[in-house]
C-alpha positions as CSV (number, residue, x, y, z in Angstrom):
1,M,131.9,196.7,108.0
2,E,133.7,193.5,107.4
3,I,132.8,192.4,110.9
4,V,129.1,193.0,110.3
5,T,129.3,191.1,106.9
6,G,131.0,188.2,108.5
7,F,128.4,188.2,111.4
8,V,125.5,188.1,108.9
9,L,127.2,185.3,106.9
10,I,127.5,183.2,110.1
11,I,123.9,183.9,111.0
12,G,122.8,182.8,107.5
13,L,124.7,179.6,107.7
14,L,123.2,178.8,111.1
15,L,119.7,179.5,109.7
16,L,120.3,177.2,106.7
17,W,121.5,174.4,109.0
18,A,118.3,174.9,111.1
19,V,116.1,174.6,108.1
20,V,117.9,171.5,106.8
21,T,117.8,169.7,110.1
22,G,114.1,170.6,110.8
23,K,114.7,172.9,113.7
24,I,112.6,175.5,111.9
25,K,110.1,174.9,109.0
26,S,111.3,177.5,106.6
27,A,113.2,180.8,106.2
28,K,112.5,183.5,103.6
29,F,113.9,186.9,102.9
30,K,111.7,189.9,103.5
31,G,114.1,192.8,103.2
32,P,116.4,194.6,105.6
33,E,114.1,194.5,108.6
34,G,114.3,191.5,110.9
35,L,117.3,189.4,111.5
36,G,119.3,189.7,108.4
37,G,116.1,190.2,106.3
38,L,114.9,186.6,107.2
39,E,111.5,185.5,108.5
40,L,111.4,182.2,110.5
41,E,108.6,179.7,110.8
42,A,108.6,177.2,113.8
43,P,108.1,173.5,113.0
44,G,105.0,171.5,114.0
45,N,102.3,173.8,113.0
46,D,101.0,171.8,110.0
47,P,97.2,171.5,109.8
48,P,95.8,168.0,110.5
49,P,95.0,165.9,107.5
50,P,91.4,165.6,106.4
51,A,89.3,162.7,107.8
52,P,88.9,159.8,105.3
53,D,85.6,159.6,103.5
54,I,83.9,156.5,104.9
55,T,80.9,155.3,102.9
56,H,78.8,152.3,103.9
57,H,77.7,150.2,100.9
58,H,74.7,147.9,101.3
59,Y,74.8,146.2,97.8
60,G,71.2,145.1,98.2
61,I,71.7,142.3,100.8
62,S,70.7,142.3,104.4
63,L,72.3,140.5,107.3
64,K,69.3,138.2,107.6
65,E,69.6,137.3,103.9
66,H,73.4,136.6,104.3
67,E,72.8,134.4,107.3
68,E,70.1,132.5,105.4
69,S,72.5,132.0,102.5
70,L,75.2,130.6,104.8
71,K,72.6,128.3,106.5
72,Q,71.5,127.0,103.1
73,R,75.1,126.2,102.1
74,E,75.7,124.5,105.4
75,Q,72.7,122.3,104.8
76,E,73.9,121.5,101.2
77,I,77.2,120.4,102.6
78,R,75.6,118.2,105.3
79,E,73.5,116.5,102.6
80,K,76.5,115.9,100.4
81,I,78.3,114.3,103.3
82,K,75.4,111.9,103.9
83,E,75.3,111.0,100.2
84,E,79.1,110.3,100.2
85,I,78.8,108.1,103.3
86,K,75.9,106.2,101.8
87,E,77.7,105.7,98.5
88,A,80.9,104.6,100.3
89,R,79.0,102.2,102.5
90,E,77.2,100.6,99.4
91,K,80.6,100.3,97.7
92,Y,82.3,98.6,100.5
93,Q,79.2,97.0,102.0
94,E,80.3,93.4,101.2
95,R,83.8,94.0,102.6
96,I,82.3,95.5,105.8
97,Q,80.0,92.5,106.2
98,I,83.0,90.2,105.9
99,L,84.9,92.1,108.5
100,E,82.0,92.0,110.9
101,V,81.7,88.2,110.4
102,E,85.5,87.8,110.9
103,L,85.4,90.0,114.1
104,N,82.6,87.8,115.5
105,A,84.7,84.6,114.6
106,V,87.8,85.9,116.4
107,S,85.7,86.8,119.4
108,Q,84.4,83.3,119.5
109,K,87.9,81.9,119.2
110,R,89.0,84.0,122.2
111,I,86.2,82.7,124.3
112,N,87.1,79.1,123.4
113,A,90.9,79.7,123.2
114,E,91.9,76.3,124.6
115,Q,89.7,74.3,122.2
116,D,90.8,76.6,119.3
117,L,94.4,75.9,120.0
118,E,93.8,72.2,119.8
119,D,92.0,72.6,116.5
120,H,94.9,74.8,115.3
121,K,97.4,72.1,116.1
122,K,95.4,69.5,114.3
123,L,95.2,71.8,111.3
124,L,99.0,72.1,111.3
125,E,99.4,68.4,111.5
126,G,97.0,67.9,108.5
127,T,98.8,70.6,106.6
128,E,102.1,68.8,107.0
129,Q,100.6,65.6,105.8
130,A,99.1,67.4,102.8
131,L,102.5,68.8,101.9
132,E,104.0,65.3,101.9
133,R,101.3,64.2,99.4
134,Q,102.6,66.7,96.9
135,P,105.1,64.9,94.6
136,S,106.3,68.0,92.8
137,L,107.8,69.7,95.9
138,V,111.5,69.8,96.3
139,P,112.6,68.0,99.5
140,E,114.6,71.0,100.8
141,E,111.5,73.2,100.4
142,L,109.3,70.6,102.0
143,E,111.6,70.3,105.0
144,R,111.8,74.1,105.5
145,A,108.0,74.3,105.4
146,K,107.6,71.5,107.9
147,A,110.1,73.1,110.2
148,A,108.1,76.3,110.0
149,L,104.9,74.4,110.8
150,N,106.4,73.0,113.9
151,R,107.0,76.6,115.0
152,G,103.4,77.4,114.3
153,N,104.3,79.4,111.1
154,T,102.2,78.5,108.0
155,N,103.8,81.0,105.5
156,K,106.2,78.5,103.9
157,A,103.5,75.9,103.6
158,E,101.2,78.4,101.9
159,E,103.9,79.4,99.5
160,L,104.4,75.8,98.4
161,F,100.6,75.2,98.0
162,D,100.4,78.3,96.0
163,K,103.3,77.1,93.8
164,V,101.5,73.8,93.2
165,L,98.3,75.6,92.4
166,K,100.0,77.8,89.7
167,T,101.1,74.6,87.9
168,E,97.7,73.0,87.9
169,E,98.0,71.8,84.3
170,K,100.4,69.2,85.5
171,S,97.9,67.7,88.0
172,I,94.4,69.0,88.6
173,E,94.1,66.7,91.5
174,H,97.1,68.0,93.3
175,A,96.2,71.6,92.4
176,A,92.7,71.1,93.9
177,E,94.1,69.8,97.1
178,A,96.6,72.7,97.3
179,S,93.8,75.2,96.9
180,Y,91.7,73.3,99.5
181,Q,94.6,73.5,102.0
182,L,95.1,77.2,101.3
183,G,91.4,77.7,102.1
184,R,91.6,75.8,105.3
185,L,94.6,77.8,106.5
186,A,93.0,81.1,105.5
187,K,89.8,80.1,107.4
188,D,91.8,79.2,110.4
189,R,93.5,82.6,110.6
190,V,90.0,84.2,110.0
191,D,90.7,85.6,106.5
192,Y,87.4,84.6,105.0
193,K,87.8,86.5,101.7
194,A,91.0,84.4,101.0
195,A,89.3,81.3,102.3
196,W,86.3,81.8,100.0
197,K,88.6,82.3,97.0
198,A,90.6,79.2,97.7
199,L,87.8,76.8,98.7
200,T,85.6,77.7,95.8
201,R,88.6,77.2,93.5
202,A,89.2,73.8,94.9
203,A,85.5,72.9,94.3
204,E,85.9,74.2,90.7
205,L,88.9,72.1,90.1
206,A,87.4,69.0,91.6
207,P,83.7,69.2,91.2
208,D,83.2,65.6,92.1
209,N,84.9,65.9,95.5
210,P,82.3,66.1,98.2
211,L,84.7,67.3,100.8
212,Y,85.7,70.4,98.8
213,L,82.1,71.1,97.8
214,N,81.0,70.9,101.4
215,K,83.7,73.2,102.7
216,A,82.9,75.7,99.9
217,G,79.3,75.5,101.0
218,I,80.2,76.2,104.6
219,I,82.3,79.3,103.8
220,A,79.5,80.5,101.5
221,Y,77.0,80.1,104.3
222,T,79.4,81.9,106.7
223,L,79.6,84.9,104.4
224,G,75.9,85.1,103.9
225,H,75.8,83.7,100.4
226,Y,72.9,81.4,101.2
227,D,71.8,80.5,97.7
228,T,75.3,79.5,96.7
229,A,75.7,77.5,99.9
230,I,72.6,75.5,99.1
231,E,73.9,74.7,95.7
232,Y,77.2,73.4,97.1
233,F,75.3,71.4,99.9
234,E,72.9,69.8,97.3
235,K,75.8,68.7,95.1
236,T,77.6,67.3,98.1
237,L,74.5,65.4,99.2
238,D,74.0,63.9,95.8
239,L,77.5,62.7,95.6
240,D,77.5,61.1,99.0
241,I,74.1,59.4,98.5
242,K,75.5,57.9,95.3
243,A,78.7,56.8,97.0
244,H,77.4,55.7,100.4
245,G,73.6,55.4,100.4
246,L,71.0,57.2,102.5
247,D,72.0,55.7,105.8
248,H,75.6,57.0,105.9
249,P,76.6,59.5,108.7
250,D,78.0,62.0,106.1
251,V,74.7,62.0,104.3
252,A,72.9,62.9,107.5
253,A,75.4,65.7,108.1
254,H,74.8,67.1,104.6
255,W,71.0,66.9,105.2
256,N,71.6,69.0,108.3
257,N,73.6,71.5,106.4
258,L,70.8,71.9,103.9
259,G,68.3,72.4,106.7
260,I,70.4,75.2,108.3
261,A,71.0,77.0,105.0
C-alpha cells in the first residue's frame, strides 16, 4: 500500500511539472478512473483568434477631390514663391543693378588689363601726393601708408583719408579732398556704392569745386542716376565757364558730358 501511495505521489508531481512547464495544457481530477484520477489536455489546441473588424470609412471625400485639393495647394505655394521673389527683387533691385554695372566694369578692366594697370599705378601715385597734402597726418602714419601704396595696398591710405574726413570741422577743404580720394580709390577697385557715397560727399563739402562735382556726376551717370548726373554736370559747366570762358577745353568736355547724360 505504501508503495502504491508513493507511486501515485510521484506521478502527481510529474504531472504538476508538466503543467507548469507547458508540456500539457491542464490537468484536472475526475475520480478514481484514469491515471490517478487525472484527465490531461495536450497543448496547442487553442482556437484561432477572431479576425479583426476592418471597416472602410469614406468621410465624404473622394480620391479625385483629394487630388484636386493637393493641386490647389501646390498652385498656392507656387504663387507665393513668385510673390516673394518679386518682392525680394524690388527690395534689392538697386543693389542688383549696381552689381551688374560693377560686373561689366570688371569685365572691361580684364579686357584692357594692361591699360588698366597703368591707370592704377597713376592712381597710386596721385594718392601718395594727396596724402602728403594733408597737414594733420602723423609722419609715421604717412610713411606706413606710402610704403603700403608702393606694394599696391591702399588700405592704410584709405584709413588715413577716413581719419581726416571724420575731423572735417578742422578743415572743410582737407576733408573734401580726403573724401574725393576715397571715392577715386573705391571707383578704381569697382566698389561703386562706396565711390558714390564718397564722391557725392566731396561735392557736398566743396560745392564750388568743379573737379569734385564732375566726378560725382560721372559716378551718378554710371549708376543710372541720370537726373542727378545732369545736375552735377550743369553746376560743373557753370563754374568752369565763369572761371575759364566758353573756349576752354574743360568747358567743351563738360558740354560733352551733358550731351551724353
